Every structure is written in C-alpha cells, then in structure tokens.
C-alpha positions, -999 to 999 in steps of 0.1 A, spaced: 761 -479 508 738 -453 522 700 -448 518 701 -426 487 725 -449 471 704 -479 478 672 -463 463 688 -454 432 708 -486 427 673 -505 435 656 -484 408 684 -491 382 679 -529 388 642 -526 385 645 -507 354 669 -534 340 643 -561 347 611 -543 335 599 -521 307 605 -483 316 571 -464 312 573 -428 299 562 -417 335 597 -430 346 619 -411 326 629 -385 351 637 -413 376 657 -429 349 676 -397 342 683 -397 380 694 -430 381 719 -425 352 732 -392 369 741 -413 402 757 -439 381 777 -413 364 786 -398 398 796 -432 414 818 -439 382 835 -405 375 835 -387 408 838 -415 433 857 -439 413 834 -466 426 810 -478 399 779 -497 414 766 -509 379 786 -530 354 792 -513 319 766 -534 302 740 -524 327 747 -488 324 745 -489 286 711 -508 286 697 -482 308 711 -454 287 696 -472 255 662 -472 274 664 -437 281 673 -429 245 643 -449 232 620 -430 256 636 -396 244 632 -404 208 
C-alpha cells in the first residue's frame, strides 16, 4: 500500500470511529472516491462493504 492509499485509508478508519464534522465533508468525499477506485478500478477493495456503506451514510447525512 503506497503513502496516498495509507492516508485515505487512515482517514476512512478515523471517520468510521468519530463523528464527521461539516469541515470534513470534502475529505470524506475524497475517501469515498478512493474507496470506489480501489474497488472498481483496481479490483482490490480496502474497505468492507459495511464500512463503505457507513461512510456513505455519513456523507449523505452531512449533505442533507
């Protein structure tokens, strides 16, 4: 796993454990885009489906 992957993965795990603040919305979007890329492009998901779903739900809540 390279440095960029490590950074988004670390942020994903942090967002799963903590409340996401409005100021984190852009980073959360980046994390979800990277998770999509690792899943669909690289065919190597780094997050479980449940984790991805939880992150996406947090994003939807912030955008509401």
